[in-house]
ROGUBA-262802 format. One record per residue (C-alpha): y, z, x; residue number from 1; residue in one letter. Coordinates in Angstrom, 2 decimals. Example, Ala and Ser with C-alpha at 12.3 -4.5 7.8 and 13.67 -1.06 7.14 Angstrom:
ATOM         Y         Z         X    nr   rest
ATOM     -4.50      7.80     12.30     1      A
ATOM     -1.06      7.14     13.67     2      S
This chain:
ATOM         Y         Z         X    nr   rest
ATOM    266.66    -36.38    264.76     1      M
ATOM    265.60    -35.15    268.20     2      T
ATOM    264.50    -31.52    268.08     3      T
ATOM    264.86    -29.97    271.50     4      I
ATOM    262.06    -27.62    272.55     5      K
ATOM    262.51    -27.64    276.35     6      N
ATOM    265.77    -27.40    278.27     7      I
ATOM    266.12    -27.59    282.04     8      C
ATOM    269.32    -26.63    283.84     9      C
ATOM    269.76    -27.75    287.45    10      I
ATOM    271.97    -25.17    289.16    11      G
ATOM    271.68    -21.38    288.83    12      A
ATOM    275.30    -20.55    289.61    13      G
ATOM    278.29    -19.15    287.72    14      Y
ATOM    278.04    -21.79    284.96    15      V
ATOM    274.32    -22.54    284.70    16      G
ATOM    273.08    -18.95    284.80    17      G
ATOM    275.26    -17.39    282.05    18      P
ATOM    275.28    -20.51    279.82    19      T
ATOM    271.50    -20.83    279.81    20      M
ATOM    271.04    -17.07    279.30    21      A
ATOM    273.13    -17.27    276.11    22      I
ATOM    271.34    -20.42    274.86    23      I
ATOM    267.98    -18.69    275.46    24      A
ATOM    269.17    -15.57    273.65    25      Q
ATOM    270.54    -17.49    270.64    26      K
ATOM    267.69    -20.04    270.44    27      C
ATOM    264.44    -18.07    270.99    28      P
ATOM    262.34    -21.10    269.98    29      D
ATOM    263.69    -23.22    272.88    30      I
ATOM    262.21    -22.78    276.36    31      K
ATOM    265.06    -22.67    278.89    32      V
ATOM    264.27    -23.12    282.60    33      T
ATOM    267.01    -22.73    285.20    34      V
ATOM    266.15    -24.36    288.53    35      V
ATOM    267.80    -24.27    291.93    36      D
ATOM    266.70    -25.19    295.46    37      I
ATOM    268.30    -21.96    296.72    38      N
ATOM    265.22    -19.71    296.90    39      E
ATOM    267.25    -16.58    297.58    40      K
ATOM    269.35    -17.10    294.45    41      R
ATOM    266.31    -17.73    292.22    42      I
ATOM    264.62    -14.63    293.68    43      A
ATOM    267.70    -12.60    292.75    44      A
ATOM    267.62    -13.93    289.15    45      W
ATOM    263.92    -13.00    289.00    46      N
ATOM    264.44     -9.48    290.43    47      D
ATOM    262.86     -6.84    288.20    48      E
ATOM    266.10     -4.88    288.42    49      D
ATOM    268.41     -7.06    286.28    50      V
ATOM    271.42     -5.32    287.82    51      N
ATOM    270.60     -7.29    291.00    52      K
ATOM    271.09    -10.73    289.45    53      I
ATOM    273.36    -12.82    291.71    54      P
ATOM    276.26    -13.08    289.28    55      I
ATOM    278.25    -10.14    288.03    56      Y
ATOM    279.62    -10.63    284.51    57      E
ATOM    280.07     -7.77    282.02    58      P
ATOM    277.16     -7.90    279.53    59      G
ATOM    275.18    -10.60    281.34    60      L
ATOM    272.38     -8.47    282.80    61      S
ATOM    271.47     -7.15    279.31    62      E
ATOM    271.17    -10.70    277.94    63      I
ATOM    269.04    -11.83    280.89    64      V
ATOM    266.82     -8.78    280.43    65      K
ATOM    266.28     -9.62    276.75    66      E
ATOM    265.43    -13.32    277.23    67      A
ATOM    263.80    -13.47    280.69    68      K
ATOM    260.06    -14.01    280.53    69      G
ATOM    260.25    -14.73    276.79    70      R
ATOM    262.01    -18.10    276.79    71      N
ATOM    264.28    -17.87    279.84    72      L
ATOM    262.78    -18.73    283.25    73      F
ATOM    264.18    -19.16    286.76    74      F
ATOM    262.33    -21.40    289.20    75      S
ATOM    262.58    -23.47    292.39    76      T
ATOM    260.14    -26.06    290.98    77      D
ATOM    262.79    -28.60    290.02    78      V
ATOM    260.45    -31.56    289.45    79      D
ATOM    258.22    -29.73    287.00    80      S
ATOM    261.19    -28.45    284.95    81      A
ATOM    262.71    -31.96    284.78    82      I
ATOM    259.38    -33.44    283.74    83      D
ATOM    258.90    -30.98    280.86    84      N
ATOM    262.44    -31.04    279.48    85      A
ATOM    263.87    -33.23    276.73    86      E
ATOM    267.39    -32.15    277.67    87      M
ATOM    268.63    -31.60    281.24    88      I
ATOM    271.91    -29.87    282.06    89      F
ATOM    273.46    -30.68    285.44    90      I
ATOM    275.34    -27.62    286.60    91      S
ATOM    275.63    -28.07    290.36    92      V
ATOM    278.61    -27.58    292.63    93      N
ATOM    281.28    -30.32    292.78    94      T
ATOM    283.50    -29.11    295.63    95      P
ATOM    286.56    -30.93    296.92    96      T
ATOM    285.62    -33.47    299.62    97      K
ATOM    286.08    -32.23    303.19    98      T
ATOM    285.50    -35.65    304.78    99      Y
ATOM    286.21    -39.36    304.44   100      G
ATOM    288.03    -41.13    301.62   101      M
ATOM    289.77    -38.72    299.27   102      G
ATOM    289.35    -35.84    301.75   103      K
ATOM    291.05    -32.68    300.46   104      G
ATOM    291.48    -34.06    296.92   105      M
ATOM    288.59    -36.02    295.42   106      A
ATOM    285.55    -34.23    294.02   107      A
ATOM    282.48    -34.50    296.20   108      D
ATOM    279.81    -35.93    293.91   109      L
ATOM    276.92    -35.97    296.38   110      K
ATOM    275.08    -33.10    294.63   111      Y
ATOM    275.51    -34.80    291.24   112      I
ATOM    274.10    -38.05    292.64   113      E
ATOM    271.15    -36.25    294.24   114      L
ATOM    270.38    -34.67    290.84   115      C
ATOM    270.57    -38.05    289.10   116      A
ATOM    268.21    -39.64    291.62   117      R
ATOM    265.76    -36.76    291.29   118      Q
ATOM    265.81    -37.00    287.48   119      I
ATOM    265.30    -40.78    287.69   120      A
ATOM    262.36    -40.35    290.08   121      R
ATOM    260.60    -37.67    288.03   122      V
ATOM    261.29    -38.63    284.40   123      A
ATOM    258.45    -40.32    282.55   124      K
ATOM    259.88    -40.10    279.03   125      N
ATOM    263.33    -40.32    277.39   126      D
ATOM    265.84    -37.65    278.42   127      K
ATOM    269.25    -36.43    277.37   128      I
ATOM    271.29    -35.61    280.49   129      V
ATOM    274.24    -33.27    279.99   130      V
ATOM    277.13    -33.02    282.48   131      E
ATOM    278.06    -29.34    282.65   132      K
ATOM    279.78    -29.41    286.06   133      S
ATOM    283.47    -30.32    286.06   134      T
ATOM    283.62    -33.98    286.96   135      L
ATOM    286.15    -36.76    287.38   136      P
ATOM    286.56    -39.19    284.51   137      V
ATOM    283.91    -41.91    284.31   138      R
ATOM    281.32    -39.97    286.33   139      T
ATOM    279.04    -40.44    283.31   140      A
ATOM    279.04    -44.17    283.99   141      Q
ATOM    277.93    -43.58    287.59   142      A
ATOM    275.18    -41.26    286.36   143      L
ATOM    274.02    -43.85    283.84   144      K
ATOM    273.94    -46.61    286.48   145      D
ATOM    271.81    -44.50    288.83   146      I
ATOM    269.45    -43.28    286.11   147      L
ATOM    268.91    -46.70    284.51   148      E
ATOM    268.56    -48.65    287.74   149      N
ATOM    266.25    -46.30    289.61   150      T
ATOM    264.22    -44.81    286.75   151      G
ATOM    260.80    -45.62    285.38   152      N
ATOM    262.03    -47.66    282.40   153      G
ATOM    263.05    -44.40    280.69   154      V
ATOM    265.97    -44.30    278.21   155      D
ATOM    268.68    -41.83    279.24   156      F
ATOM    271.55    -40.63    277.08   157      Q
ATOM    274.44    -39.06    278.99   158      I
ATOM    276.54    -36.34    277.37   159      L
ATOM    279.56    -34.48    278.68   160      S
ATOM    279.69    -30.80    277.70   161      N
ATOM    282.30    -29.18    279.96   162      P
ATOM    282.41    -25.40    280.26   163      E
ATOM    285.61    -23.52    279.42   164      F
ATOM    284.52    -20.13    280.76   165      L
ATOM    286.84    -17.62    282.34   166      A
ATOM    285.04    -15.55    284.94   167      E
ATOM    284.98    -11.89    284.02   168      G
ATOM    284.78    -12.79    280.30   169      T
ATOM    282.08    -15.51    280.48   170      A
ATOM    279.70    -13.75    278.05   171      V
ATOM    282.43    -13.30    275.45   172      E
ATOM    283.62    -16.89    276.01   173      D
ATOM    280.07    -18.18    275.42   174      L
ATOM    279.48    -15.97    272.38   175      N
ATOM    282.81    -16.80    270.71   176      N
ATOM    284.15    -20.03    272.22   177      P
ATOM    287.58    -21.43    271.26   178      D
ATOM    285.81    -24.78    271.12   179      R
ATOM    282.62    -26.46    272.30   180      V
ATOM    283.36    -29.98    273.47   181      L
ATOM    280.61    -32.60    273.41   182      I
ATOM    281.32    -36.13    274.57   183      G
ATOM    278.84    -38.97    274.20   184      G
ATOM    278.31    -42.60    273.36   185      D
ATOM    279.41    -42.12    269.75   186      I
ATOM    279.45    -45.87    269.05   187      D
ATOM    275.66    -46.26    269.17   188      T
ATOM    272.94    -44.76    266.98   189      A
ATOM    271.07    -43.39    270.01   190      E
ATOM    274.25    -41.88    271.43   191      G
ATOM    275.11    -40.22    268.10   192      K
ATOM    271.58    -38.83    267.89   193      K
ATOM    271.86    -37.33    271.38   194      A
ATOM    275.24    -35.76    270.56   195      V
ATOM    273.79    -34.30    267.34   196      Q
ATOM    270.86    -32.74    269.19   197      S
ATOM    273.30    -30.74    271.36   198      L
ATOM    275.48    -29.93    268.33   199      V
ATOM    272.35    -28.51    266.67   200      D
ATOM    271.73    -26.15    269.61   201      I
ATOM    275.28    -24.75    269.57   202      Y
ATOM    275.22    -24.54    265.76   203      S
ATOM    272.82    -21.60    266.11   204      N
ATOM    275.85    -19.39    266.79   205      W
ATOM    279.06    -21.46    266.94   206      V
ATOM    280.87    -22.31    263.64   207      P
ATOM    280.94    -26.07    262.91   208      A
ATOM    284.77    -26.20    263.01   209      E
ATOM    284.68    -25.04    266.66   210      H
ATOM    282.36    -27.88    267.79   211      I
ATOM    284.32    -30.95    268.78   212      L
ATOM    282.71    -34.34    269.42   213      T
ATOM    284.58    -37.09    271.31   214      T
ATOM    283.88    -40.14    273.38   215      N
ATOM    282.58    -39.24    276.81   216      I
ATOM    285.75    -40.15    278.75   217      W
ATOM    287.95    -37.90    276.59   218      S
ATOM    285.53    -35.03    277.11   219      S
ATOM    285.52    -35.42    280.91   220      E
ATOM    289.32    -35.62    281.10   221      L
ATOM    289.88    -32.74    278.63   222      S
ATOM    288.28    -30.28    281.05   223      K
ATOM    290.50    -31.30    283.98   224      L
ATOM    293.55    -31.25    281.69   225      T
ATOM    292.83    -27.77    280.31   226      A
ATOM    292.56    -26.28    283.81   227      N
ATOM    295.64    -28.16    285.01   228      A
ATOM    297.73    -26.84    282.10   229      F
ATOM    296.57    -23.25    282.67   230      L
ATOM    297.22    -23.41    286.42   231      A
ATOM    300.62    -24.97    285.79   232      Q
ATOM    301.62    -21.95    283.66   233      R
ATOM    300.65    -19.59    286.49   234      V
ATOM    302.65    -21.57    289.04   235      S
ATOM    305.59    -21.77    286.62   236      S
ATOM    305.85    -17.99    286.23   237      I
ATOM    305.23    -17.51    289.96   238      N
ATOM    308.14    -19.84    290.73   239      A
ATOM    310.29    -17.58    288.53   240      M
ATOM    308.94    -14.46    290.30   241      S
ATOM    310.60    -15.52    293.55   242      E
ATOM    313.88    -16.11    291.74   243      L
ATOM    313.55    -12.71    290.04   244      C
ATOM    313.20    -10.99    293.43   245      E
ATOM    316.43    -12.62    294.66   246      K
ATOM    318.48    -11.96    291.50   247      T
ATOM    317.37     -8.46    290.51   248      G
ATOM    315.57     -9.66    287.36   249      A
ATOM    312.08     -8.38    286.48   250      N
ATOM    309.46    -11.10    286.05   251      V
ATOM    307.49     -9.04    283.50   252      N
ATOM    310.57     -8.77    281.30   253      E
ATOM    311.25    -12.50    281.67   254      V
ATOM    307.60    -13.34    280.88   255      A
ATOM    307.65    -11.11    277.80   256      K
ATOM    310.84    -12.71    276.47   257      A
ATOM    309.55    -16.24    277.12   258      V
ATOM    306.06    -15.47    275.80   259      G
ATOM    307.39    -14.25    272.44   260      M
ATOM    308.46    -17.82    271.71   261      D
ATOM    305.58    -19.03    269.49   262      S
ATOM    305.86    -22.52    271.02   263      R
ATOM    305.10    -21.10    274.47   264      I
ATOM    302.90    -18.03    273.85   265      G
ATOM    302.20    -15.11    276.18   266      S
ATOM    298.92    -16.06    277.84   267      K
ATOM    298.76    -17.00    281.54   268      F
ATOM    302.30    -15.75    282.18   269      L
ATOM    301.20    -12.88    284.44   270      Q
ATOM    302.91    -13.28    287.79   271      S
ATOM    300.72    -12.61    290.83   272      S
ATOM    299.95    -13.50    294.42   273      V
ATOM    298.51    -16.79    293.11   274      G
ATOM    295.55    -18.19    291.20   275      F
ATOM    292.08    -18.54    292.71   276      G
ATOM    288.63    -19.36    291.42   277      G
ATOM    286.41    -22.40    291.71   278      S
ATOM    288.18    -24.58    289.16   279      C
ATOM    291.96    -24.61    289.08   280      F
ATOM    292.73    -25.93    292.54   281      Q
ATOM    289.71    -28.24    292.67   282      K
ATOM    290.40    -29.76    289.26   283      D
ATOM    294.10    -30.32    289.90   284      I
ATOM    293.40    -31.95    293.26   285      L
ATOM    290.87    -34.14    291.47   286      N
ATOM    293.50    -35.05    288.87   287      L
ATOM    295.98    -35.87    291.66   288      V
ATOM    293.39    -38.11    293.33   289      Y
ATOM    292.54    -39.91    290.09   290      I
ATOM    296.25    -40.47    289.32   291      A
ATOM    296.88    -41.83    292.84   292      K
ATOM    293.85    -44.12    292.63   293      S
ATOM    295.42    -45.71    289.52   294      F
ATOM    298.80    -45.97    291.29   295      G
ATOM    300.34    -43.24    289.09   296      L
ATOM    302.26    -41.58    291.92   297      N
ATOM    304.78    -39.70    289.79   298      E
ATOM    301.95    -38.17    287.74   299      V
ATOM    300.15    -37.22    290.97   300      A
ATOM    303.31    -35.63    292.44   301      D
ATOM    303.87    -33.57    289.30   302      F
ATOM    300.42    -31.98    289.39   303      W
ATOM    300.33    -31.62    293.18   304      E
ATOM    303.42    -29.41    292.97   305      Q
ATOM    301.36    -26.83    291.03   306      V
ATOM    299.09    -26.45    294.09   307      I
ATOM    301.98    -26.48    296.57   308      I
ATOM    303.63    -23.59    294.73   309      L
ATOM    300.38    -21.62    294.53   310      N
ATOM    299.86    -21.93    298.30   311      D
ATOM    303.48    -20.94    298.86   312      H
ATOM    303.04    -17.79    296.76   313      Q
ATOM    300.12    -16.57    298.92   314      K
ATOM    301.95    -17.36    302.18   315      R
ATOM    305.13    -15.71    300.91   316      R
ATOM    303.28    -12.51    300.00   317      F
ATOM    301.63    -12.28    303.44   318      A
ATOM    304.88    -13.12    305.27   319      A
ATOM    306.64    -10.37    303.31   320      N
ATOM    304.10     -7.82    304.57   321      I
ATOM    304.83     -8.84    308.16   322      V
ATOM    308.61     -8.81    307.62   323      K
ATOM    308.57     -5.40    305.88   324      T
ATOM    306.45     -3.84    308.62   325      L
ATOM    309.32     -4.37    311.08   326      F
ATOM    308.37     -7.99    311.81   327      N
ATOM    305.03     -7.19    313.43   328      T
ATOM    301.57     -6.26    312.22   329      V
ATOM    299.92     -6.69    315.62   330      S
ATOM    297.36     -3.92    316.10   331      G
ATOM    298.31     -2.39    312.74   332      K
ATOM    295.68     -1.48    310.17   333      K
ATOM    296.27     -3.27    306.86   334      I
ATOM    294.10     -2.39    303.85   335      T
ATOM    293.09     -5.11    301.40   336      I
ATOM    292.05     -3.73    298.00   337      L
ATOM    290.11     -6.41    296.14   338      G
ATOM    288.53     -9.60    297.49   339      W
ATOM    287.24    -11.27    294.28   340      A
ATOM    289.69    -13.84    292.89   341      F
ATOM    290.03    -11.73    289.71   342      K
ATOM    288.56     -8.55    288.26   343      K
ATOM    285.13     -8.31    286.62   344      D
ATOM    283.53    -10.99    288.78   345      T
ATOM    282.04    -11.15    292.27   346      N
ATOM    283.26    -14.74    292.73   347      D
ATOM    285.59    -15.13    295.72   348      T
ATOM    286.20    -18.88    295.70   349      R
ATOM    289.84    -19.69    296.58   350      E
ATOM    290.69    -15.98    296.28   351      S
ATOM    294.22    -15.05    297.37   352      A
ATOM    292.72    -12.26    299.51   353      A
ATOM    291.09    -14.81    301.84   354      I
ATOM    294.35    -16.59    302.62   355      Y
ATOM    296.54    -13.47    302.82   356      V
ATOM    294.01    -11.89    305.22   357      S
ATOM    293.79    -15.06    307.31   358      D
ATOM    297.59    -15.12    307.66   359      Y
ATOM    297.65    -11.45    308.71   360      L
ATOM    294.80    -11.98    311.17   361      L
ATOM    296.83    -14.78    312.77   362      N
ATOM    299.51    -12.11    313.25   363      E
ATOM    296.86     -9.95    315.02   364      Q
ATOM    296.53     -7.38    312.24   365      A
ATOM    293.37     -5.30    311.86   366      E
ATOM    292.06     -5.67    308.33   367      I
ATOM    289.99     -3.21    306.28   368      V
ATOM    288.63     -4.48    302.97   369      V
ATOM    287.25     -2.75    299.88   370      Y
ATOM    286.01     -4.56    296.77   371      D
ATOM    283.67     -2.94    294.22   372      P
ATOM    281.51     -6.05    293.71   373      K
ATOM    281.86     -8.35    296.74   374      V
ATOM    279.49     -7.92    299.71   375      T
ATOM    280.55     -7.77    303.36   376      A
ATOM    278.38    -10.84    303.98   377      E
ATOM    280.46    -12.83    301.46   378      Q
ATOM    283.79    -11.60    302.88   379      I
ATOM    282.87    -12.73    306.40   380      Y
ATOM    281.49    -16.03    305.08   381      A
ATOM    284.82    -16.72    303.32   382      D
ATOM    286.82    -16.15    306.51   383      L
ATOM    284.34    -18.07    308.68   384      D
ATOM    284.55    -21.05    306.31   385      Y
ATOM    288.26    -21.47    307.09   386      L
ATOM    287.36    -22.02    310.75   387      G
ATOM    290.64    -20.46    311.90   388      T
ATOM    289.03    -18.38    314.67   389      R
ATOM    285.54    -17.73    316.09   390      P
ATOM    283.17    -15.98    313.64   391      D
ATOM    282.75    -13.12    316.11   392      S
ATOM    286.49    -12.48    316.01   393      E
ATOM    286.44    -12.17    312.21   394      N
ATOM    283.77     -9.49    312.57   395      R
ATOM    285.69     -7.55    315.21   396      S
ATOM    289.05     -7.68    313.39   397      L
ATOM    287.82     -7.18    309.80   398      V
ATOM    286.00     -4.09    308.63   399      K
ATOM    284.41     -3.84    305.16   400      V
ATOM    283.98     -0.34    303.70   401      V
ATOM    282.46      1.20    300.56   402      N
ATOM    285.38      3.12    299.04   403      T
ATOM    289.07      2.50    298.50   404      A
ATOM    289.91      5.90    300.02   405      E
ATOM    288.07      5.07    303.24   406      E
ATOM    289.81      1.68    303.38   407      A
ATOM    293.27      3.25    303.07   408      C
ATOM    292.82      6.11    305.56   409      K
ATOM    295.15      5.81    308.58   410      D
ATOM    296.45      2.41    307.47   411      S
ATOM    300.04      1.22    307.80   412      H
ATOM    300.03     -0.74    304.54   413      A
ATOM    297.89     -1.33    301.46   414      V
ATOM    297.84     -4.68    299.63   415      A
ATOM    296.33     -4.84    296.12   416      V
ATOM    294.95     -8.37    295.72   417      L
ATOM    292.50     -8.07    292.79   418      T
ATOM    293.42     -6.34    289.54   419      E
ATOM    290.30     -4.12    289.33   420      W
ATOM    290.91     -1.36    286.75   421      D
ATOM    289.65      1.30    289.16   422      E
ATOM    292.64      0.73    291.45   423      F
ATOM    294.93      2.13    288.73   424      K
ATOM    292.90      5.36    288.65   425      E
ATOM    292.78      6.05    292.40   426      L
ATOM    294.12      9.33    293.76   427      D
ATOM    297.24      7.70    295.14   428      W
ATOM    298.68     11.06    296.29   429      K
ATOM    295.68     11.58    298.60   430      K
ATOM    295.88      7.97    299.76   431      I
ATOM    299.57      8.42    300.59   432      Y
ATOM    298.87     11.65    302.48   433      D
ATOM    296.15      9.94    304.58   434      D
ATOM    298.25      6.89    305.53   435      M
ATOM    300.59      6.43    308.48   436      L
ATOM    304.25      6.82    307.57   437      K
ATOM    306.26      5.07    306.33   438      P
ATOM    303.41      4.16    303.93   439      A
ATOM    303.79      0.66    302.47   440      F
ATOM    302.17     -0.46    299.21   441      L
ATOM    302.22     -4.16    298.25   442      F
ATOM    301.13     -4.91    294.68   443      D
ATOM    300.07     -8.56    294.48   444      G
ATOM    298.86     -8.21    290.88   445      R
ATOM    301.62     -6.09    289.31   446      R
ATOM    298.91     -3.56    288.51   447      L
ATOM    300.59     -0.31    289.56   448      L
ATOM    303.56      1.65    288.27   449      D
ATOM    306.50      1.47    290.66   450      R
ATOM    308.18      4.73    289.60   451      K
ATOM    305.17      7.01    290.12   452      T
ATOM    304.28      5.39    293.44   453      K
ATOM    307.82      5.69    294.78   454      E
ATOM    307.92      9.35    293.69   455      E
ATOM    304.82      9.94    295.86   456      L
ATOM    306.74      8.51    298.82   457      G
ATOM    305.43      4.93    299.02   458      F
ATOM    307.63      2.05    300.12   459      E
ATOM    306.63     -0.12    297.14   460      F
ATOM    306.77     -3.88    296.70   461      Y
ATOM    305.56     -5.81    293.66   462      A
ATOM    305.80     -9.56    293.16   463      I
ATOM    308.65    -10.57    290.88   464      G
ATOM    310.86     -7.49    291.01   465      S
């Protein structure tokens, strides 16, 4: 039995940070070091004010405060952490490729490969390497080839331990997971031993019946499949939302009726302006690419349609704003409430707000944004990344403010694009009074009550009704 005393996690982002904080909290006898080459990010994790850590998740700052300095450490000294660890988690970014073969679909594995080469260069004794990032099937084989052919004669065991965290509830998901999936080389004694060492860590707080061990390929594919199935449900209800708007049906009523069927269930049937986040789109595109590479074109087409519909939902919402505002938003002030891709996180990756705003900016709108957790710096970076217009233009056309009331003052229309609870509690009467008339309110998250808003005088639009 391998007893793990030192863990290193490469990558201090949305997965590595919270996951390692929980492991450190639950396993006080294991030293957990989270490393990243991003000095600014590590400095933020090490800030004495734990409310300034770089990732906002309810409950996370308290856990970091408890474990940091005791057995949880954040560092930029990657080599030293690798050298000292018996188990190394790889938790780096695996974005969709923006160049070359597989551009726009395949996962870009360059960061994973750089990690593997660094581990191989530094390691002087046997290591267990755990894939935490979401990866295409058979990445473990590539990792193994790099580690074994460039290392110092060290034995490496590769495990796959995909995360199933939902942002905004990551702490709860880590504390009480539906399942912990561990894939490894379960046909060899060494592989079984490595799997068991990770099982032993999770067993400190996760019941045995929730820990699932599989072969490594099943584990890698299960993660992509789970995200694809969840995203497909969102696109399915969003497809119905458009039909509801044309037929006079209400998508919430349809979703409730459908969700009460025990075979279908009610989760992920909330119609909206579309899904965002770092995983859904990236993982489905990856699945599409894998299917195409095996010549499974019908399988690829099926999953690609989930993405096509999601993009359509964002475009449709933005186009409806233009159409409703008398077919022009040129020079008009449009307020965007919410920039994060969902509430209770400051993550903006693939957020609907980015694409809706970009569409409106192409129509020469002037945008004012308020989000309680996302910085102006991040909002501009998201728009700049699209490369639609010069960065300077984004800064002149988009203003970021500190309150919802300020954002809405003198605007022609308000679009709610993140379902932050505070938006339900706003003084909507005052907001209406301070807007230009007719005052338009577009609810992209079905967050607000139509009747009360219409009674105030708003021209109200919600997706799916």
